[in-house]
C-alpha positions as CSV (number, residue, x, y, z in Angstrom):
1,M,12.1,-10.3,-51.6
2,P,10.4,-13.2,-49.8
3,H,13.4,-13.7,-47.7
4,R,13.4,-9.8,-46.6
5,L,9.8,-10.1,-45.5
6,T,10.6,-13.2,-43.5
7,V,13.4,-11.5,-41.7
8,I,11.2,-8.5,-40.8
9,A,8.4,-10.7,-39.5
10,V,10.9,-12.7,-37.1
11,L,12.2,-9.3,-35.9
12,N,8.7,-8.0,-35.1
13,C,8.1,-11.2,-33.0
14,I,11.4,-10.7,-31.0
15,W,11.1,-6.8,-30.6
16,V,7.9,-4.9,-30.3
17,I,7.6,-2.1,-32.9
18,P,8.1,1.2,-31.0
19,G,4.7,2.6,-31.6
20,Q,3.1,-0.7,-30.2
21,R,5.0,-0.4,-26.8
22,C,2.2,2.0,-25.7
23,D,-0.5,-0.6,-26.2
24,K,-1.5,-1.9,-22.6
25,A,-1.0,-5.5,-23.8
26,Y,2.8,-4.8,-23.9
27,Y,3.3,-3.2,-20.4
28,T,2.5,-3.7,-16.6
29,T,0.9,-0.8,-14.8
30,I,1.9,0.0,-11.2
31,D,-0.5,2.0,-9.1
32,D,1.0,2.8,-5.6
33,P,0.7,6.0,-4.0
34,R,3.4,5.0,-1.5
35,R,6.0,5.4,-4.0
36,S,5.6,9.2,-4.0
37,T,8.7,11.1,-2.5
38,K,6.0,12.8,-0.2
39,S,5.0,9.5,1.3
40,E,5.7,9.1,5.1
41,F,7.7,5.9,5.7
42,D,5.7,3.2,7.9
43,Y,7.4,0.0,8.9
44,K,4.0,-2.0,8.5
45,S,3.6,-1.1,4.8
46,E,7.3,-0.8,3.9
47,L,8.1,-1.0,0.2
48,C,11.1,-3.4,-0.9
49,D,11.7,-3.9,-4.4
50,F,14.6,-6.3,-3.7
51,C,12.1,-8.6,-1.7
52,N,8.9,-8.2,-3.9
53,P,9.9,-6.4,-7.2
54,L,7.3,-3.6,-7.9
55,G,4.5,-5.6,-5.8
56,V,4.4,-8.1,-8.6
57,G,6.8,-10.6,-7.4
58,K,9.3,-10.6,-10.4
59,I,10.5,-8.1,-12.8
60,E,10.2,-9.4,-16.2
61,D,11.9,-8.2,-19.2
62,R,9.1,-5.8,-20.3
63,W,8.0,-2.3,-19.9
64,Y,6.4,-0.9,-16.7
65,R,4.0,2.2,-16.2
66,F,3.8,4.1,-12.8
67,D,0.1,5.5,-13.0
68,S,-0.9,6.8,-9.7
69,Y,-2.6,10.1,-8.4
70,V,0.7,11.2,-6.8
71,G,2.4,11.1,-10.2
72,N,3.7,8.9,-13.0
73,K,7.4,9.6,-13.2
74,I,10.4,8.4,-11.4
75,P,11.8,11.6,-9.7
76,E,15.1,13.1,-11.0
77,R,17.5,14.7,-8.6
78,A,20.6,16.5,-9.3
79,G,24.0,15.2,-7.8
80,N,24.2,17.7,-5.2
81,D,20.6,17.3,-4.0
82,P,20.1,13.8,-3.3
83,L,17.0,12.3,-2.1
84,D,16.7,11.7,1.6
85,P,16.2,8.0,3.0
86,Y,13.0,6.9,4.5
87,K,10.9,8.3,1.4
88,C,8.9,6.7,-1.2
89,G,7.6,4.2,1.4
90,A,11.1,2.6,1.5
91,I,14.1,2.7,3.8
92,N,16.5,3.3,0.7
93,P,14.5,4.9,-2.0
94,V,15.9,4.7,-5.6
95,Y,15.4,7.6,-8.0
96,I,17.2,9.1,-11.3
97,E,20.3,11.0,-10.9
98,G,20.4,13.7,-13.3
99,L,18.0,16.3,-14.5
100,D,16.3,16.3,-17.7
101,S,16.7,12.6,-18.0
102,H,13.4,11.7,-19.4
103,P,12.9,11.8,-23.3
104,T,11.1,15.0,-24.5
105,K,10.0,13.7,-27.9
106,D,7.2,10.9,-28.4
107,N,8.3,7.4,-29.0
108,E,11.9,8.4,-28.0
109,T,14.0,6.0,-25.7
110,T,16.5,7.3,-23.4
111,R,18.8,5.8,-20.7
112,A,19.2,7.3,-17.3
113,S,21.2,6.6,-14.3
114,L,19.8,5.5,-11.0
115,R,20.9,6.1,-7.4
116,S,19.8,5.2,-4.0
117,A,19.6,7.6,-1.0
118,L,21.7,5.5,1.4
119,S,25.3,4.1,1.2
120,A,27.1,3.3,-2.1
121,A,24.6,0.8,-3.1
122,W,23.5,3.1,-6.2
123,R,27.1,2.0,-7.8
124,K,25.7,-1.6,-8.2
125,I,22.5,-0.4,-10.0
126,P,22.8,-0.4,-14.0
127,S,20.9,2.3,-15.9
128,I,17.4,2.3,-16.6
129,L,15.6,2.6,-20.1
130,I,12.7,5.3,-20.6
131,Y,10.1,5.5,-23.3
132,K,7.9,8.3,-24.0
133,C,4.2,7.3,-24.9
134,P,2.3,10.2,-26.9
135,A,-1.1,11.3,-25.9
136,Q,-4.0,9.2,-26.9
137,G,-7.4,10.6,-27.1
138,T,-8.2,12.2,-23.8
139,E,-5.3,10.6,-22.2
140,Q,-2.1,12.7,-21.7
141,G,1.4,11.3,-22.7
142,Y,3.3,9.2,-20.2
143,F,6.5,7.2,-19.7
144,L,7.3,3.5,-19.6
145,Y,10.4,2.2,-17.8
146,Q,12.3,-0.9,-18.2
147,P,13.6,-1.4,-14.7
148,I,16.1,-3.8,-13.4
149,A,16.1,-5.9,-10.3
150,L,17.4,-4.0,-7.1
151,P,20.4,-5.3,-5.6
152,E,19.8,-4.7,-1.8
153,Q,17.4,-5.2,1.0
154,G,15.2,-1.9,1.9
155,M,15.3,-0.5,-1.9
156,A,12.4,0.6,-3.7
157,Y,11.5,2.7,-6.9
158,C,10.2,6.1,-6.3
159,A,7.4,7.3,-8.5
160,G,5.6,10.7,-8.1
161,E,5.9,13.8,-5.9
162,G,2.3,14.4,-5.0
163,V,1.0,14.3,-1.5
164,P,-0.7,10.8,-0.9
165,C,-4.1,10.6,1.0
166,N,-3.9,9.6,4.6
167,R,-3.6,5.8,5.3
168,G,-7.1,4.4,4.7
169,S,-8.4,7.2,3.1
170,P,-9.5,6.6,-0.8
171,W,-8.8,8.8,-3.7
172,N,-12.1,9.7,-5.8
173,G,-10.4,10.9,-8.9
174,S,-9.9,14.5,-7.9
175,A,-9.5,14.7,-4.0
176,C,-9.0,12.5,-0.7
177,I,-12.2,11.2,0.8
178,S,-12.2,11.8,4.6
179,L,-13.7,8.9,6.3
180,P,-15.2,9.2,9.8
181,L,-13.0,7.5,12.7
182,L,-14.6,4.8,14.6
183,G,-15.4,6.6,18.1
184,S,-15.4,9.9,16.6
185,S,-19.4,10.2,17.0
186,L,-20.2,7.1,19.3
187,Q,-23.4,6.7,20.7
188,E,-24.7,4.1,23.3
189,K,-27.3,1.3,22.0
190,Q,-28.8,-0.9,24.4
191,T,-29.0,-4.4,23.2
192,E,-31.5,-7.1,24.3
193,S,-29.0,-8.8,26.7
194,G,-28.9,-5.4,28.5
195,R,-25.4,-4.5,27.8
196,S,-24.4,-1.4,26.2
197,C,-22.8,-1.7,22.5
198,P,-21.2,1.5,21.3
199,V,-22.0,2.2,17.8
200,T,-21.6,4.8,15.4
201,T,-24.3,6.5,13.2
202,C,-22.9,5.2,10.3
203,V,-22.5,1.6,11.2
204,T,-24.8,-0.7,9.1
205,P,-27.5,-3.0,10.8
206,L,-25.4,-6.0,10.2
207,I,-22.5,-4.7,12.3
208,V,-25.1,-3.7,14.9
209,S,-26.6,-7.2,14.9
210,I,-23.1,-8.7,15.2
211,C,-22.2,-6.3,18.0
212,G,-25.3,-7.6,19.8
213,V,-24.6,-11.1,19.3
214,V,-21.2,-10.7,20.8
215,G,-22.9,-9.0,23.9
216,A,-25.2,-12.0,24.3
217,I,-22.1,-14.4,24.2
218,T,-20.2,-12.3,26.7
219,G,-23.3,-12.2,28.9
220,V,-23.6,-16.1,28.8
221,I,-19.6,-16.5,29.6
222,A,-20.0,-14.0,32.4
223,A,-22.7,-15.9,34.0
224,I,-20.8,-19.3,33.8
225,F,-17.6,-18.0,35.1
226,K,-19.0,-15.6,38.1
227,P,-16.1,-14.1,40.1
228,C,-15.5,-15.5,43.6
229,S,-17.0,-12.4,45.1
230,E,-20.5,-13.1,43.8
231,K,-20.6,-16.8,44.7
232,K,-23.0,-17.8,47.7
233,R,-21.0,-17.5,50.9
234,T,-21.9,-19.2,54.3
235,D,-23.1,-16.8,57.0
236,P,-20.7,-17.2,60.0
237,N,-23.7,-16.3,62.5
238,A,-25.5,-19.4,61.2
239,L,-22.6,-21.7,61.9
240,T,-22.4,-20.3,65.6
241,E,-26.1,-21.1,65.9
242,R,-25.7,-24.7,64.5
243,K,-22.9,-25.3,67.0
244,T,-24.9,-24.0,70.0
245,E,-27.8,-26.3,69.1
246,S,-25.4,-29.4,68.8
247,N,-23.9,-28.7,72.2
248,V,-27.4,-28.7,73.6
């Protein structure tokens, strides 16, 4: 009997008991609205899980949870309805091939096939493990994934199919917050240096002060480096008078 208890204790140290997988200590949360299938591709903020896996630098041998306001599931597509490239913030988005691939029962694990939008790179991607966590208190049930490193440049996992906020607009828990654009309500403010400094009505006094300092520095530099047209020039009539006096 003691030997049996020892074996069970060792196994629990190696493998996490299924019910414990849903404990936050046993998984990593990925919150990135760019992974939505509705996200527009932007080279400046391109996702690449080959270069920087899941944005955490390295995919470890553990579970991951996608948790964003755009959704928390890797999207599924039928074989005859592939996902288009330049979605999910990536050139070559990766999704699950086959409908109903996610587990339906709590604490159930399934294995699903992955596919990418471009080329035949998806053939090199092994399957992915999916685990269903039950609802806990006010939190709804969710899925955990055990992803693998992607084999090619430009590939990234998709997660969610909601519409993300415009770039720079935060999510307040129920809707996107529209921020005023700089320049949409500009007013001219005269600084002590006599130069105009455009500021918005919502700019803080600190920014106004910085703007005034910049204006003053600009005035000093302009005074030092005056253009040639403003420098003192010799009057040609004065030269003629001096020449006449010297001849006399």
